[in-house]
N, C-alpha and C positions, 0 to 999 in steps of 0.2 A: 581200847577207845583212845584216839588221837586227842592230843590238848589242844586246846585254842591257840596257845602261844607257839606249838610246832606247826600247826596248818597255816598261821600267820606267816612264820619265818620261811616256809615254804613258798608261799606267795610273793614274799618280798625278795626271797633268792631269785626265783624267776625274773625280776626286773634289773637285780644286778648281773645274773648270767648273761640274760639276754644284751643288756647294755654294753657288756666287755665284747661278746662275741660281734655286735653290730658297730663297734667302735664309737660309742656315744658317751660322751663325758657326763659324769654325774658326779654330786658330791659325795652322798652317802646313802645309803639304807639303813633305816632304824626300824626297831623292834619297839613300839611305843604299847604297853600292855592296855593303858585305858581308853586310848584313841585310835589305836591301830596301827597306821603306817605313815612313812614318809620316804618317798622315793622321787625325786626331781632330777632328770638329766639336765634339764633346764627348764624354768617356768615356762609353760607352754600356756600360760592363762593369757599371754599376748603372743600370738604365733608369730608376729613382726620380728621376735628374737630368733626364730630358727628358720634358717634358709630353706627355701621352697624344696631344692633338691635332697634335703637332709628329712624332711617329714616322713616319708614313708617308714624310714627306719626308727624314728620316734615313736610313729603309731605302733609299730611292733613292739616296741619296748612297754609302751603302755599296755599291750595286750598279754605280755609275758607273764605278769602275776596270774591271770587266769589259764595260761597255756601251763604253767608250772604245776597248778593244781589239778589239770586235766591229766598231765604227765605222772604227777606220783599218786593222786589219790583216785584217777578216773572219775572224778567229779570236781564240782566247784562249789564253793559258797557265793553266790551272786551279789549278797550285800558287800563283801570284800572288793569287787570289781566296781562299784559305784563311783568313785573319784577317779579311776582309770579310766572308764568310758567317758566322763566328763571332760577329761584331759585329750583323750583319742579323739573326741569328736572336736573341740577345739582346735586340734592339730590337722583337722580336715579329713578326719576319718569317716568311713560310710559303711564299713562293714566289721564291725570289731570282731566276731566270730570267724570270719575267713582270716584276718590277720592274727587271731590266737592258733587257728591251724597253721599258718606259716611260720609262725615261731615253732611249734612243735617240731617242725621239720628243718630247723637250722642245725647244721650239723655242730654236736657239742651240747645241745641244749636236752640233757637227758636226765633221767630219775637219778643216777649217782651222783653228778654234779649239783644238782639242785638239793639234794639232801645233804651232801658235804656243805655246802654253802648255808643251807638252812640251819645245820648244828653249829656251824661258827657264828651265825648270827644269834642263835639262841644264847651261845655262852658270851658272846660280847655285847649284845643289844645294839651295836651300831658298827656299821663297816664302812669306812671311808673306802673312795674308789683305789687309790692308791696305796692300799693297806698290804704289808708284806705277807701277813697269814692268809688273805683273800687272794693274792697271787698265787702263794704255794698250793692252795687248794687247786686253783685253776690249773697251774702247771701239772699237778698230780693226775687231772684228768684229761691232759694232753690238749688244754687249750691254749693257744698262743696268747701270751699276754700283750695288752695294747694299753698302754696308759698316756694320756694326752701331754704334749709339752707344752 
């Protein structure tokens, strides 16, 4: 039986991996045991902060937690996607499931890298975007590192 912490870590790893692949700046992903999650590429509660042309990638990043669960577990816990869906909608999304499917098809978004990032997150509880260990895991899975300047 999988642990709640591991399942949560895979979900959050999905956000981090997708953000790196889609070149979206994020501060960190956190594994918060009592409350769940914290992934914010930019707070999209106010969509004025995200340029219109970048919103499709932000929507993919919000759908990436669900996509990661689909890839690694072939199923997902919908309750883990509640906040993701809310932010997705605020960013102009209209088909969360279609965008989750699109994320699953992004080259590099696969079970191996998701599991590796999730394991790192489980050990560390927090992964900043420009973290050396995160960069090493991504490089080990042939993912080109992009850190914002």
